[in-house]
Structures are given as C-alpha cells and as structure tokens.
N, C-alpha and C positions, 0 to 999 in steps of 0.2 A: 289573202297573202299571195305574194309573188316572189319568185327567185329569179334574179336577172342574170346571174353568173353561176349556174348550177354546179354543185359538187355532190356526188352520190354519198349517202350515208346508209350503212347497213346495220340494223339492230340484230346482233348475232344471237341474242336469247329471246327474240320475239316468238310468240307461240304460233303453231300451225293448227289448222282445223282437221277434221276427220278425212278430208280429201287431200291432205298434205300441203295445201296452199296456205300462205300466211294469212292469219286472221286480219280482218278489216274492221276497225272500230270507227264510230262516228264521235268526234269530240266537239264540245261546245266552245264557240268563240264569240267574244263580245264584238258587236259591230262597231261601236264607238265608245272607247274607254272614258270619254269626256261627257257622254250623254247616255245614261242607262235606258232612256226611252226609245233609243234606236234599236233596242232588242239584241237578240243573239242569232247565230246561225250555226250550222254544223258543217264539218269538213271531214273527209275520210283520212284515217291515220293507219298506217300499216308498217311492215318491217323494213321497207326500203323507202327512203325519203331523199329530197334534195334540200340542201341549205346553200346559202351564199358562200362562194369560194373564200371570201375574206373572213368568214366566220370560223375557219379552222387554220391553225398554224402548227406545223410539226415542230418548229423551233421558235416558240413565241418570244417576242421582244418584251421589254418591261411595260407594265400597265396594260397588257393585253389580257382581257378577262373572258374572252370567248372560248370556244372549244379547242383544247390542246390535249396531247396524250396524258391520261391520268386525271383530267379535270372533269368535274360534273357541271352541267348547265341545264337550264330548263328549256324545253321546247314548248312554245306558246300553246296553252290549252291542252297539252299532251302530257309528257312525263319528264322526269329528270333522266338524263342520259350521261354516261361517262365514256370518254374515248379510250379504247383499248389498243388501237393500232390503226394502220393505214397502208394503202398501196400507192405506189408512184410509178411513173413511166421512166424510160431510159434517160430522160433529161432531168429527172428529179421532181417533176411536177406531180403533186398529189392527185390521184384519180379516184380514190375511194377511201372513205373513213369507216372504221368499225367501232361500234359502240355497244354498250349494254344498257338496258333500261331498268328502272326500279318500278315494278308493277304497283307498288303502294303509293306512287306519287301521281296518279292520274288526275288531271286537272291542273297540275303544276304546283302542288303543295305536298310537303313531306310530313307524315304523321309525327315524326320525332322532332319536328320544328327546325331542322337544319336549313340553312339558306345557301343560295347560289348567287354568284355575282353577275350572271348574264342570262337573259331570256332571248331566245332566237326564234325567228320565223322559219317556216319550212313548208314543203309541199309533198304530198304523197306521190311517189314516182309512178305507181300504177294508175293513178287517177289524174295526173298532171295534164294540163292543156298547154300545148305549145303556142307561143305568141312572139311577136316582135315588139320591141320597145325602143322608142326614139328618145334619147336624152339630149339636152341642150346646154351649152356653156355660153360664155359671152359671145355676142354676135360680132363684135369688133375686137381686133387685136390691139388697138391703141386706146389709151385712156381717153383721149379726145379725138374721136374719129375725124379724119380730114385735116387735122391741124398742120401737117407738114405739106400736103399736096393741094389742099383746098377741096378735095373730093372725098366725101365720107366713104364712098364705095371702094376706095383704094385700101381701106383698112378692114374690109370684111374678112372674117376668118372662115375659110372654106371648110374647116374642120369643127365648126361650132356645133354641128349636129352629128351624133353617132347613133346608128341603128344597131341594137343588140338583137341577134337572132337566137332562136332556140331557148327563149326564156320559158320558165315553168310557172304556170298559174294554177291556183286552186280551181276546181270545176265551176264554182259559182260565178267566177269572173267571165266565163264564156257567154253568160247571159247579159253582159253589160250592153246597154243600148248605145247606138252610135251617138257620139257627142257627150255622153254622160261622163262625169268626173268621179273617180274612185280613189281611195287611199290605199296604196300598197304599204303594208306595215313596215315601219322603219325606213322606208325608201322615199316617200313623197306622195304627191297627188298626180294622177295620170288621167288623161282624157282619151276616151275611145275614139279612134279615127272615124269621121263621119261617113267614109265610103269603103275603107279597107277593113275587112273583118280581122279581129285579133291583132290589131296594131294599136298600141297605146303611146301617147305622147306625154312626157313629163312636163307638168306645168309649174309645180312648186316642189323643191326638194325639202327634206327634213334634216334637222341637225343630227349629225353623226359624230359623237365625241372621238371615236377612234380615228375617223377620217380627219378630223380637225387636228389631232395630235400629229398625224403624218404630215399634214400641210405645214405645221409650225416647224417641222424639222428641215423643210426644204429651204 
C-alpha cells in the first residue's frame, strides 16, 4: 500500500504497551485479491496512520462514502474506525483526523455482521518509507497533435508529468527491485525507477468511482 497525498490519522483509543508507547501489530494483507496463489504479506499497524487526503471530508458532498465525521469505514486488513474529530490550519485545511477503532473488527470484519460502505488503504506513520512518485497525464494538449501547425511538438504539454514528493509507502515497498512493477492499492501500477531509489512511475491508473464523479461534474 502507498499513500500519495498523506493525511495523518490518530486512533485516540489505541492501546499502549508497558513502556507507554503505542502497540504495534502486524496485520495480514492479500498480495493479489484476484489470485490467492500470490499469497499474503504482513504490514505494521499502530495508533498513527496516513490515509489519502481525498479519503476524508469534513463536509462531505452527496455520494461520498469515505471517512467523514461520525462515519465508520474499514481500514484494509486492519479495523473498523469511526471519525470523531479533526484539526485544521488557519486556512481551513485539515491537518489531522481523530478516530476510534473497534478492537473486535481486526481483519476487517465485524462479529455483529454490520457493514461499511468504504474500505481504505493506509500506511503506519512510524514505519512509513518516504518516496517520490511520478504521475502522467496526456502527453499532448491537442486531440490531434500538430493539426494546426504541422509540428506535433508544438502541442506537447509541459505539465503532463507531476512528481509527488513525500509519499508514504509500506516498508515492504522499499525492497522493490529497480524496474519492477508493483500495484499500489486503489491507485494503479507503478514501476520502480531503474536508477533513482524510491522513485516510482505510474504506468497504469485504476478506476476510481469518486474521481469519475468529480470529473463528470466539470
């Protein structure tokens, strides 16, 4: 799992150990939901996490099913959590979300059978690996490059590549070999740069229904 635009989440009722430090658990994650033969892995889970900034809205619009004040969601492989509050800066930007967790829902299922409408990916803040991620949009700004001037290079979009700094990755991704392609859950497929460590390039995006809803409104 990887978080490209990190927002801090604090589980306010998360337990601490005898040393007063937050307990760290290892949760089991499926490597490939479409192929059980690809096995499982573990990732650290603790009281402070990162989620995608778009996965929390203080004032949610219609058809938004992710984390909002008072709503319960599932953290992949972890627990059900409910947002209880948040902090914001002087400009109104949310800087930290507070949640409580249900200790009986480890693994992502509730004993009483209740359901949630959203499952979100996350990364443990204390164990996160910092990385840069390059994303790409259309290379050309025109539908038919060069149609007006006769030179396709006149329609190159200089902003087609964006490099995101300070992305947060689960520890296992630090071991990705140069050139290998991995899937970041809910985000797409990314190739590790062949020469720059901890730089990933998006090769294929994944369908995001909320993002599609926003695009249809434009």
